[in-house]
N, C-alpha and C positions, 0 to 999 in steps of 0.2 A: 749338815742337815739344814733344811730350809723348806720354804713354800715356793713352788713353781707351778705355773698353770699353762695349759695348751689349749688351743682349738685344732682338731685334726681336720685335714682337708676332707670334704665330702667325696665319697668314692667316685662320683660322676666328674669331679675335677682334677682327678689324677689320670693323666694319660699313660696307660700301661700296654696298650696294643693287646696282642695275644696273651701277654702275661697276666692280664686282667682275670683271666679264667681261673688263676690260682689264688686270687686275693680273696681275703677273708675279712668281713667287716664285724666289729664288735657293736651291737646294736645300741648299747648303753652310752658309748663314748663316740661312736663314728669312726673309730681308729680302724685304719686299713693295715692288715699285716699278712705276712706270708709264712707258711710253715718251712718252705725252702729257704735256706740260709742265703743262697746266692741271690735270690729275688729280694729277700728282706734287705740285704745290703744295697742292692741296685736302687731300690725305691725309698730307702730310708729317709733321705734328705727332701723327698717330695710329700711325705705324709703329714707334715704339720703346716698349717696356715700361718699360726702365730704362737710364739712361746715366750713367756716372760718369767724371770726370777722375780718373785715379789719380795723376797727378803729372807734373811735367816731367822732362826728362832727368837732371838732377842728383838730383832727389827719389828718381826710380826706382833710381839707383845707390846712395844712401844706403840705401834701403829694402832693397835686394838685400843689401848688406853686413850689415845688421841681422838679416835673415831667415837669412842664411847662419850668422851666429853662434848664432841660436836653435834651428834645426832642421836646419842643413846645407846644403851646396852642391847636393845631389842632389835637393832638394825640388822639387815641382811649382811651388810658388810662385816659386822662384828660376829654375827651368829653362824654364818656359812663361810666366811673366808679367813678373818683374822683370829678366830677362836683358838687356833693352834698354828704353831709354826711348821708343822708337819701333819698334813692330813691327805696323803695321797690316795686317789681312787674316788675322792668325792667329786660330785659334778654340780654344776648350776645349769639346769635345763632351760632351753629357749623360753618356756613359759614364764620364768622368773626374771628374764632380762630387763623387762620394763621397770620393775621395782628397784633392781639394782642400778639401773641408768638414773632413775629419779634420785636415789640417794647420793650417787656420785655427783650429780648436778647440785645438790644441797651443800655437799662438802666443798666443791670447787668454788661456790659463790658465798662460802662462809666468810672468806677473808682472814680466817685464823689458822689455816691448815699450814703445816710445815712443808718445806720443799720436799722432803721424803714423802709425805702424804700426797702431795702433788704429782709426785712420780707415779705412785701406786695408782691414784685415779687415772692417770693417762694410759698406763699399762692395762688397767681394767676396761677402759673405754676401747681400747685397741682390741682386746679379747672379745668384748661385746660385739663390736663391728664384725669381726672375722666369724664369730658364732652365727650372727645372722646371715652373712654371706654364704657360709658353709652349711647352714642348717644343721649344726652340731653343737652340743653343749660346750661350756667351758669345763675343762677336766684338771683336776690338781694331781700333779704327779711328783 
């Protein structure tokens, strides 16, 4: 068990030709899926713009403690990402990305972040960039 995050490709960015008639989009996540198993398999590798494993349960707890020491327990990074090593189904909407980006900038500039925390910051920055490009939220899976 662990914490994974994904940004789904925007429906407009997935070339499906006539198969697009059968595509279904989940509005809350932007995920494109198909009820037809053949089509689902055909497009499975094209549905995600970026996906990252952020850590297992114990790594998330350690990172949560570290971020709490660096920027405080009320930060979005603690409250919305690292509060649990498993919280599938949660999202970070586009409207919250500037706040998250600002926190990551503070962490990166602190000079006291561990190598593991720097990896997390890099992964989150990549997810933020993809979310902006795809106009879809970050989704925890």
